C-alpha positions in Angstrom: 62.5 168.6 67.5 60.1 168.2 65.2 59.0 172.2 65.5 62.5 173.3 65.4 64.6 171.2 63.0 62.2 168.7 61.0 59.4 171.1 59.7 61.6 174.3 59.0 64.0 172.1 57.2 61.8 170.4 55.2 60.6 173.8 53.9 63.6 174.6 53.1 64.0 171.6 50.9 60.7 172.4 49.3 62.2 176.3 48.4 65.4 174.9 47.2 63.6 172.6 45.1 61.8 175.0 43.5 64.8 177.9 43.1 66.8 174.6 41.3 63.8 174.3 38.8 62.9 178.1 38.2 67.0 178.5 37.7 67.8 176.2 35.0 64.7 177.3 33.3 66.1 180.7 32.7 62.8 182.0 35.2 62.7 185.2 36.9 64.5 184.2 40.4 64.4 187.4 43.0 61.1 186.5 44.5 62.0 182.9 44.5 65.4 183.5 46.2 63.7 185.6 48.7 61.5 183.1 49.9 64.4 180.0 50.2 66.7 182.9 52.1 63.6 183.3 54.4 63.1 179.3 55.0 67.0 179.3 55.5 66.8 182.1 58.3 63.7 180.6 60.2 65.5 177.4 59.8 68.7 178.4 61.3 67.0 180.6 64.3 65.0 177.5 65.5 67.7 174.8 64.8 70.3 176.7 66.8 68.5 177.0 70.2 67.9 173.6 70.8 69.8 171.6 72.6 70.1 167.8 71.0 72.5 165.1 71.1 76.0 165.6 69.6 75.7 163.1 66.2 72.4 165.0 65.4 73.9 168.5 66.1 77.0 167.6 63.7 74.6 167.0 61.0 72.8 170.5 61.3 75.9 172.0 61.4 76.7 170.1 58.2 73.5 171.1 56.6 74.4 174.6 57.7 77.7 174.6 56.2 76.2 173.6 53.1 73.4 176.4 52.9 76.4 178.7 53.6 77.7 178.0 50.3 74.3 178.7 48.3 75.4 182.4 47.5 78.5 181.1 45.4 76.0 178.3 43.8 73.8 181.3 42.5 76.6 183.3 41.2 77.8 180.5 39.4 74.2 180.0 37.8 74.3 183.6 37.0 77.4 183.6 35.2 76.4 180.9 33.0 77.7 177.9 34.9 76.5 174.1 32.9 73.0 173.3 33.7 73.7 170.0 35.0 76.5 171.7 37.6 73.8 174.1 39.0 71.2 171.1 39.3 74.2 169.0 41.5 75.0 171.7 43.4 71.6 172.6 44.7 71.1 168.7 45.3 74.3 168.3 47.3 72.4 170.6 49.9 69.5 168.4 49.8 71.5 165.1 50.3 72.7 166.8 53.4 69.5 167.5 54.7 68.2 163.6 54.3 71.4 162.6 56.1 70.0 164.7 59.0 66.3 163.1 58.6 68.0 159.6 59.2 69.5 160.5 62.3 65.9 162.1 63.4 64.1 158.8 63.6 64.1 157.4 66.7 60.7 155.8 67.5 61.2 152.9 69.9 58.2 150.8 68.1 59.8 148.8 65.5 56.7 148.8 63.4 56.4 152.5 63.5 60.0 153.2 62.8 60.0 150.9 59.8 57.1 152.6 58.5 58.4 156.3 59.1 61.9 154.6 57.4 59.9 153.9 54.4 58.1 157.1 54.3 61.6 159.0 54.3 62.7 156.9 51.2 59.9 158.0 49.4 60.8 161.6 50.2 64.2 160.8 49.0 62.6 159.2 45.8 60.8 162.6 45.5 63.7 164.8 45.6 65.3 162.4 42.7 61.9 163.3 40.8 62.9 167.1 41.4 66.1 166.5 40.2 64.5 164.9 36.8 62.2 167.5 36.2 64.9 169.8 37.0 67.3 168.1 34.3 64.6 167.7 31.6 64.0 171.6 31.5 65.4 172.6 27.8 66.2 169.7 26.7 68.6 166.7 27.2 72.3 166.7 26.4 74.5 163.9 26.6 75.7 164.6 30.0 71.9 165.8 31.1 70.6 162.5 30.0 73.1 160.1 31.8 72.6 162.0 35.0 68.7 161.7 34.2 69.2 158.0 33.7 71.3 157.7 36.9 68.3 159.4 39.0 65.9 157.5 37.3 67.7 154.0 38.4 68.2 155.2 42.0 64.6 156.6 42.2 62.7 153.3 41.0 64.4 151.6 43.4 63.9 153.6 46.4 60.2 154.1 45.5 59.7 150.4 44.9 61.8 149.7 48.3 59.7 152.0 50.4 56.4 151.1 49.0 56.9 147.4 49.9 57.5 148.1 53.5 54.3 150.3 53.9 51.3 148.9 55.1 47.9 149.1 53.2 46.8 152.6 54.8 50.0 154.5 54.5 50.8 153.0 51.1 47.0 154.2 50.0 48.0 157.5 48.4 50.4 155.5 46.3 48.1 153.3 44.1 49.3 153.2 40.3 47.8 156.2 38.4 47.9 157.0 34.5 50.1 160.0 35.3 52.9 157.3 37.0 52.2 155.5 34.3 53.0 157.9 31.7 56.1 159.1 33.4 57.9 155.3 33.8 57.3 155.4 30.1 58.9 158.5 29.3 61.8 157.4 31.6 62.3 154.4 29.4 62.0 156.4 26.2 64.7 158.4 27.6 67.0 155.9 28.4 66.6 154.6 24.7 67.8 158.2 23.5 64.5 159.7 22.5 63.1 162.9 24.2 59.5 163.1 23.5 58.1 166.7 23.2 55.6 166.2 25.8 58.3 165.3 28.4 57.9 168.5 30.7 54.1 168.1 30.7 54.6 164.4 32.0 57.0 165.2 34.7 55.2 168.2 35.9 51.8 165.8 36.0 53.0 163.2 38.0 55.1 165.7 40.3 52.3 167.3 41.5 50.7 163.9 42.3 53.7 162.6 44.2 53.7 166.2 46.3 49.8 165.2 47.2 50.7 161.7 47.9 53.7 162.7 49.9 52.0 165.5 52.3 48.6 162.5 52.6 51.2 159.7 54.0 53.2 162.0 56.0 49.8 163.2 57.9 48.8 159.5 58.2 52.3 158.5 59.9 52.0 161.7 62.2 48.7 160.9 63.4 50.2 157.2 64.1 53.4 158.2 65.9 51.7 160.3 68.4 49.7 158.2 70.5 52.8 155.9 70.5 54.9 158.3 71.6 52.5 158.8 74.3 52.1 155.2 75.4 56.0 155.1 75.6 56.4 158.0 78.0 53.9 156.2 80.3 55.4 152.8 80.2 58.4 154.6 81.2 56.8 156.5 84.4 54.8 153.3 85.4 57.8 150.7 85.0 61.1 152.4 85.7 63.9 150.3 87.2 66.7 148.6 85.7 64.7 145.9 83.7 63.0 148.8 81.8 66.5 150.4 80.9 67.7 146.9 80.0 64.8 146.7 77.4 65.0 150.2 76.2 68.7 149.5 75.8 68.2 146.2 73.8 65.6 148.1 71.5 68.0 150.8 70.8 70.7 148.7 69.8 68.4 146.5 67.5 67.4 149.3 65.9 70.3 150.9 65.1 71.7 147.3 64.0 68.6 147.0 61.7 69.2 150.5 60.2 72.8 149.9 59.8 71.9 146.9 57.8 69.5 148.3 56.0 71.3 151.3 54.8 74.1 149.1 53.8 71.9 146.8 51.4 70.3 149.9 50.3 73.3 151.2 49.2 74.8 147.9 47.8 71.3 147.5 45.7 71.2 151.4 44.5 74.9 150.8 43.2 74.4 147.5 41.7 71.1 148.6 39.9 73.4 151.8 39.2 76.1 149.6 37.7 73.7 147.2 35.5 71.3 149.6 34.1 73.5 152.9 33.5 77.3 152.7 33.8 78.1 149.3 32.4 75.8 149.5 29.1 77.3 152.6 28.5 81.0 151.2 28.8 79.8 148.3 26.2 78.4 150.7 23.8 81.5 153.0 24.0 83.3 149.6 23.1 81.1 148.7 20.6 81.5 152.2 18.7 85.3 151.8 19.0 85.4 154.7 21.6 87.7 155.1 24.4 85.9 153.4 27.3 85.2 155.6 30.0 85.6 153.7 33.3 82.4 152.6 34.9 83.8 152.4 38.4 83.5 150.1 41.0 80.7 149.7 43.2 81.9 151.8 46.5 83.6 150.0 49.3 81.8 150.9 52.5 84.2 151.3 55.5 83.2 149.0 58.2 80.4 147.3 56.6 79.1 143.7 57.4 81.6 141.0 56.3 79.2 139.1 54.1 78.3 142.8 52.3 81.5 143.6 51.9 82.1 140.6 50.1 79.2 140.6 47.7 80.2 144.4 46.8 83.6 142.6 45.8 82.0 139.9 43.5 79.7 142.2 41.6 83.1 144.3 40.9 84.2 141.2 39.8 81.2 140.7 37.3 81.8 143.9 36.1 85.4 143.3 34.9 84.3 140.1 33.2 81.7 141.7 31.3 83.7 144.7 30.0 86.6 141.9 28.8 83.6 139.7 27.5 82.6 143.1 25.7 86.1 143.9 24.5 86.4 140.4 23.3 83.7 140.6 21.0 84.9 144.0 19.7 87.7 142.4 18.8 86.2 139.7 17.1 84.4 142.1 15.2 87.1 143.8 14.0 89.0 140.8 12.8 85.9 139.2 10.8 86.0 142.9 9.3 89.5 142.8 8.4 88.7 139.6 7.2 85.7 140.7 4.9 88.3 143.8 4.0 91.3 141.6 2.3 88.6 139.3 0.6 86.9 142.6 -0.9 90.1 144.5 -2.1 91.0 140.9 -3.9 87.6 140.4 -5.2 87.4 144.0 -6.3 90.9 144.2 -7.7 89.9 141.2 -10.0 86.8 142.4 -10.9 88.3 146.0 -12.3 90.6 143.9 -14.4 87.4 141.9 -15.5 85.5 145.0 -16.6 88.6 146.3 -18.3 88.9 143.7 -20.2 85.1 143.2 -21.2 85.3 146.9 -22.1 88.2 146.0 -24.5 86.3 143.1 -26.1 83.2 145.2 -26.3 85.1 147.9 -28.5 86.4 145.0 -30.9 83.2 142.9 -31.1 81.2 144.1 -34.1 78.7 140.8 -33.8 75.5 142.0 -32.3 74.2 138.9 -30.4 77.6 138.3 -29.0 78.1 142.2 -28.2 74.7 141.8 -26.5 76.4 139.0 -24.1 79.0 140.9 -23.4 76.8 143.9 -22.2 74.9 141.3 -19.9 78.2 140.2 -18.4 79.5 143.6 -18.4 76.7 144.4 -16.1 76.8 141.6 -13.9 80.4 141.8 -13.2 79.2 145.3 -12.1 76.6 144.5 -9.6 79.3 141.9 -8.4 81.5 144.6 -7.9 79.1 146.6 -5.8 78.5 143.6 -3.5 82.3 143.6 -3.1 82.2 147.1 -2.0 79.4 146.4 0.6 82.1 144.4 2.6 84.7 147.4 2.4 81.9 149.8 3.6 81.1 147.4 6.2 84.7 147.1 7.2 84.4 151.2 7.7 87.1 151.6 4.8 86.6 153.3 1.5 86.2 151.8 -1.6 89.0 152.7 -4.2 86.7 154.6 -6.7 86.3 158.1 -6.8 86.1 161.2 -9.0 88.1 164.2 -9.1 85.6 166.4 -11.2 81.9 167.5 -10.2 79.4 164.6 -11.8 75.6 165.7 -13.0 73.2 164.4 -10.7 71.7 162.5 -13.7 74.7 160.8 -14.3 75.1 159.8 -10.6 71.7 158.2 -11.2 72.4 156.5 -14.2 75.8 154.9 -12.9 73.5 153.6 -9.9 71.0 152.1 -12.2 73.5 150.4 -14.3 74.7 148.4 -10.7 70.7 147.2 -10.3 69.9 143.9 -11.7 66.3 144.6 -12.6 67.1 148.2 -14.1 64.7 148.0 -16.7 62.0 148.6 -14.5 63.5 151.6 -13.2 62.1 155.0 -14.4 64.1 158.1 -14.1 62.1 161.4 -14.0 64.0 164.9 -15.3 66.3 165.8 -12.9 67.7 169.2 -12.2 70.8 170.5 -13.5 73.2 170.3 -10.7 76.4 168.3 -10.0 77.5 166.4 -7.4 81.1 166.9 -5.8 83.8 164.2 -7.2 84.4 163.2 -3.7 81.0 161.9 -3.0 80.4 160.5 -6.3 81.3 157.2 -5.7 79.4 157.0 -2.2 76.0 158.4 -3.4 76.5 156.5 -6.4 76.5 153.2 -4.3 73.9 154.3 -1.7 71.0 155.3 -4.8 72.0 151.8 -6.1 71.2 150.2 -2.6 68.0 151.8 -2.3 67.1 150.9 -6.1 68.2 147.5 -5.5 65.7 147.3 -2.6 63.1 148.7 -4.0 63.3 146.3 -7.3 63.5 143.3 -4.6 60.8 144.2 -2.6 58.1 145.0 -5.1 56.1 142.9 -7.7 57.6 142.6 -10.9 55.0 143.8 -13.1 55.4 147.6 -11.1 57.8 150.0 -11.7 59.9 152.1 -9.7 60.5 156.1 -9.8 63.5 158.0 -9.0 63.1 161.9 -8.8 65.6 164.7 -8.0 64.8 168.1 -7.0 66.1 171.1 -5.3 65.0 171.5 -1.3 65.9 173.0 1.6 69.4 172.5 2.6 70.5 170.8 -0.7 68.9 168.4 -3.1 66.7 165.6 -2.2 66.7 162.6 -4.4 63.2 160.1 -4.0 63.2 156.4 -4.8 59.3 155.1 -4.7 58.3 151.9 -5.5 55.2 149.9 -5.6 55.4 146.9 -2.9 54.0 146.1 -0.3 55.3 148.7 2.3 55.9 148.3 6.1 53.9 149.1 8.9 54.5 152.2 11.2 56.4 150.5 13.6 58.8 148.9 11.1 59.3 152.6 9.5 60.1 154.0 13.1 62.6 151.4 13.7 64.1 151.6 10.2 64.3 155.6 10.5 66.2 155.1 13.7 68.6 153.0 13.0 69.2 155.2 9.6 69.4 158.2 11.9 72.8 157.3 13.2 76.1 155.2 12.3 74.6 151.6 11.8 76.2 149.0 13.8 76.6 145.9 11.1 74.8 142.7 13.1 76.2 139.6 11.6 73.0 137.9 12.7 70.8 140.2 10.6 72.3 139.7 6.9 68.9 140.3 5.1 69.3 144.0 5.9 72.8 144.3 4.4 71.9 146.9 2.0 70.3 149.1 4.8 73.4 148.6 6.9 75.3 149.9 3.9 73.0 152.7 3.1 73.3 153.8 6.9 77.0 154.0 6.9 77.5 156.0 3.4 74.9 158.7 4.7 76.5 158.9 8.0 80.0 159.1 6.4 78.7 162.1 4.1 76.0 163.7 6.1 73.6 162.3 4.1 69.9 162.0 5.5 68.1 159.0 4.6 64.1 158.4 5.4 61.5 156.1 4.7 58.2 156.8 4.3 54.8 155.0 3.0 54.4 155.8 -0.5 50.8 157.0 -1.6 50.7 154.0 -4.0 51.0 151.7 -1.1 54.9 151.1 -1.6 57.8 152.8 0.2 59.2 155.7 -0.7 63.1 156.6 0.3 64.3 160.4 0.6 67.9 161.0 0.4 68.8 164.5 1.4 72.1 165.6 -0.3 73.5 168.5 1.9 74.4 171.6 -0.2 78.3 171.2 0.7 78.0 168.2 -1.9 76.1 170.3 -4.3 77.6 172.1 -7.4 75.3 174.5 -9.2 75.9 176.0 -12.5 76.8 179.4 -12.9 74.3 182.0 -13.9 74.4 182.9 -17.5 75.2 186.6 -18.0 72.8 188.3 -20.1 
C-alpha cells in the first residue's frame, strides 16, 4: 500500500505544489505540467490495481475525481482567473489527498501511531506553507492577504500541535532556526497590513528548510515503523486464538476513538483560532470603520460529534455574537459622541463667526492705535477658537461651513493658516510658487497647514524659528513645514506615518494627538499625502503633497 498509494500520491502532491507556484508566478508551465501529468499517471496505474478496504478505496476514488478537474483548473488559469481562485483550486486536490493519508495510518502500536499522526500533521502544515508561498507571489491584494492570514493561523496551530506530540528523535530536525524566526516575523507584519519587499526571499528560505526537515522526519519514522510491523506479524503468528482477536479489536476500537476525538478537537481548535485571530477582528474593524459587516460565520457544526465538543462549539458561537454586539454598541457610542461634538461645534462656530464679523466692524471704525491693537489680538484669538471648533466638526466626519468658489494663491492659503496659529511671529514664510489652490480645497488645506504649524511651534523651543515653504514637485505641489525642536525617534516617525497614511480613527483616550488626527482626516478627504521625517537641524519636517488635481497653474504668457 505504501509503494502503490502513499509514495506515488506524495509525488503528485509535490508536483501540484510546484505547478501551483509557477502558475500564480506567471512562469513557463509546459515542463512542469508534463511532470505533474506523469506523476498523476503513475499514481493512477499503481493505485487502481491494488486491493484495499472499501473506505480507503472511496477516498482514493475521491482523489482521482479531483485530479480529473486539473485540466479545467489549468484552462481557467490560462484565461486569467484571479490568483486566489487558482490557488484554492489546486489546494482542494491536495486537501482530498491528505484525507486519504489519514485513513492509511493503521499502525497497531499506539505510540508509533501518535508519531505517524503528528508527522502527517506536519505535512499538512507544510502544504499550508506552500499555499502562503503561492499567495505572496506578485504581492497581496486584500482577498489574498485574508487568505494568507487564514492559512497562517491554521499552519501555526498544526505545527505547534504536531511538534508537541513528537518525541525528541523525530522532533530534532525541527529545532528553531533563524529562517523560521524570520518567517514568523513576516507573518506578523502581513497580519498588521504591511508587505515587506523581501517577503518572497524569506518564504523561499523557510520553505527549503521545511522540505529538508520533513524528509528527515519521515525517514526516521519509516525506520521505526518497519520493525514494529514485523513484531506485530510475529505475535499474530505465535499467539493466535480468540484472545488475540479480542485484543486486536480492542486496540482498533481505541485507535479509532482516539482518532475521532483528536480530529474533532483539532477542527474545533482550528476554527476557534481562526475566529479569534482572523474573522472576528476583521468584523470588528469593519464596524469601527462604518462599513457593512461581513458575516464572520459560525464555528462549523460537526455532525455526530461528541456532545461536549458540540457544546463547546455552540459556546464559541455565543462568544462571537456577544463580541460583535459589543463592538456595534461601541460604534454607536462613538457616533453618539461624534454627534454631540458636531452639535456643540456648529453652535460655537456660528457664535464665533458673528463675533469675527462684529470685530471686523469695530476694527474698521476704531482709530485709536492701542485699542485697534487690542481688537486685532482679540480677532486673532477668535480665529484660533474657530479652528478648534472646526476640529470637532472634522473629527465628527462632517465638513466645516467655510468655502471658496474661486482659486486662491498658495501664498494666501499659507498666510491664512498662519493667521490661525498662536505663536505666528516665530514662523518664517519662504518664497512660494505662483500657483493657486482650487476653491473647494482651500478651507481644508488652510486648516491642515495651520495644525502642522501649531504643532511645530508647540513642540519646539520658543527661541527657535519655524519655516514653511512650497515648491512644485512630482504629481503636484509640496508644502514643507520644518521646526528646530527635539523631534522623534525612528519608531515614533514610523508609527505616525503609518497612521497618517490612512483614515485615522479618533481615539478618545489619546487627545494629546488631536492635531494629527485632524491632519489625517483632512489629508484622506482630499487625497493629500502627509509624511513626517527628521529635520537636518534636529527637529521634524512635515511634507504635504497636494495633488495636481487641486492645483491651478497660471496660463502661459503669450509672446
